[in-house]
C-alpha positions as CSV (number, residue, x, y, z in Angstrom):
1,M,46.5,-29.0,15.2
2,R,43.4,-27.6,15.7
3,T,41.9,-24.7,13.8
4,K,40.3,-21.8,15.0
5,S,37.2,-20.2,13.0
6,V,38.1,-16.9,14.4
7,V,38.5,-14.4,11.1
8,P,35.3,-16.1,9.6
9,R,33.4,-15.7,13.2
10,L,34.7,-12.2,13.5
11,R,33.5,-11.4,10.0
12,A,29.9,-12.7,10.7
13,K,29.5,-10.8,13.9
14,K,30.9,-7.5,11.7
15,R,28.4,-8.1,9.6
16,L,25.2,-8.9,11.8
17,F,26.3,-5.7,14.0
18,K,26.2,-3.9,10.5
19,R,22.6,-4.9,10.2
20,V,21.7,-3.7,13.7
21,K,23.2,-0.4,13.4
22,G,20.2,2.4,13.9
23,S,19.5,0.0,17.5
24,V,19.8,1.0,20.9
25,G,21.4,-0.4,23.8
26,G,22.1,-4.2,24.0
27,R,20.0,-4.5,20.8
28,R,23.4,-2.7,19.1
29,R,26.2,-4.2,21.8
30,L,25.0,-8.1,22.5
31,L,25.5,-10.6,20.1
32,R,22.7,-12.4,21.2
33,T,20.5,-10.0,21.4
34,A,21.3,-8.3,18.2
35,K,20.5,-11.5,16.2
36,E,16.9,-11.8,18.1
37,S,16.2,-8.1,17.1
38,I,17.4,-8.6,13.1
39,I,15.2,-12.3,13.0
40,R,12.2,-10.1,14.6
41,A,13.0,-7.0,12.3
42,G,12.9,-9.4,9.3
43,V,9.6,-10.8,10.2
44,Y,8.1,-7.7,10.9
45,A,9.3,-6.3,7.8
46,R,7.8,-9.8,5.8
47,R,4.4,-9.2,7.5
48,D,4.2,-5.2,6.3
49,R,5.1,-5.9,2.8
50,R,2.0,-8.0,2.3
51,R,0.0,-5.5,4.3
52,K,1.0,-2.7,2.4
53,K,-0.9,-4.2,-0.5
54,R,-3.8,-4.3,1.7
55,D,-3.7,-0.6,2.8
56,F,-3.1,0.8,-0.5
57,R,-5.7,-0.9,-1.7
58,R,-8.1,0.2,1.4
59,L,-6.6,3.7,1.0
60,W,-7.7,3.9,-3.1
61,I,-11.0,2.8,-2.4
62,I,-11.6,4.9,0.5
63,R,-10.7,7.8,-2.2
64,L,-12.8,6.4,-4.7
65,N,-16.3,6.2,-2.4
66,A,-15.3,9.7,-1.7
67,A,-15.3,10.9,-5.0
68,A,-18.2,9.3,-6.5
69,R,-20.3,10.3,-3.9
70,E,-19.3,13.9,-4.5
71,R,-20.8,13.0,-8.1
72,G,-23.8,11.5,-6.9
73,I,-23.0,7.6,-7.2
74,R,-22.0,5.5,-4.1
75,Y,-18.7,3.2,-4.7
76,S,-20.4,-0.2,-5.4
77,Q,-22.5,1.4,-8.1
78,F,-19.6,3.3,-9.7
79,I,-17.5,0.0,-9.6
80,A,-20.3,-2.2,-11.0
81,G,-20.9,0.7,-13.9
82,L,-17.0,0.7,-14.8
83,E,-17.4,-3.4,-15.7
84,K,-20.7,-2.6,-17.8
85,I,-18.7,0.5,-19.5
86,G,-16.0,-1.8,-20.0
87,C,-13.6,0.2,-18.3
88,E,-10.0,-1.2,-17.4
89,L,-8.1,1.5,-15.0
90,D,-7.8,-0.1,-11.7
91,R,-8.4,1.8,-8.3
92,K,-4.8,3.3,-8.0
93,T,-5.2,4.9,-11.3
94,L,-9.1,6.3,-10.4
95,S,-8.1,7.2,-7.4
96,E,-5.0,9.2,-8.5
97,M,-7.6,10.6,-11.6
98,A,-9.8,11.9,-8.9
99,I,-7.2,13.7,-7.0
100,L,-5.0,15.2,-10.0
101,D,-7.2,15.3,-13.0
102,P,-11.1,15.6,-11.7
103,T,-12.5,16.7,-15.1
104,S,-11.8,13.1,-16.5
105,F,-12.5,11.9,-13.5
106,D,-15.8,13.4,-14.4
107,V,-16.7,12.2,-17.5
108,I,-15.8,8.9,-16.2
109,A,-18.7,9.5,-13.6
110,D,-20.8,10.9,-16.1
111,Q,-20.5,7.9,-18.6
112,V,-21.2,5.6,-15.5
113,R,-24.2,7.1,-14.6
114,A,-25.9,7.2,-17.9
115,A,-24.7,3.2,-18.4
116,L,-26.5,2.7,-15.1
117,G,-29.5,5.2,-15.7
118,I,-29.1,7.2,-12.5
119,A,-30.1,10.7,-12.6
120,V,-27.4,13.5,-11.9
121,P,-28.7,14.8,-8.7
122,A,-28.7,18.5,-7.9
123,G,-26.1,19.0,-5.6
124,A,-23.6,17.0,-7.7
125,A,-22.0,18.4,-10.5
C-alpha cells in the first residue's frame, strides 16, 4: 500500500507560512512565492548582520572625529595619541563617553594632546 506524506507536508507548509506571517499578498498565501521570499529574506538578514558591524564602526568614528575636533585634535591624531598613552578604550566606548560624559572625554583629550605635544587652541576647551 502506498503511503502518503500528507501530515508531514502540511506541518512543513504550516511552519513555512508561519515564517512569512508579516508579508503581503502572494508572499503570504502562495507556497512557491513564500519559499522564495523566505530565502531572499535570509540572504538579506545575513548580509545585514555583517553590514551592521561596519555601519556602527563608521558611526563611532564620525562621532569621535566631531568630538576630537571640538577639542582641537583631528581623529587620526586622537587615535595615534591614544595608542601613545596606552589607552585601551575602544571606539564605541569613547564615542559614548564623548556624548554622555564630556568631562572625562576632555581629560582623555588633554592627555592625548600632551602626549603629542599639541597646544590647546584658543577656541577649544
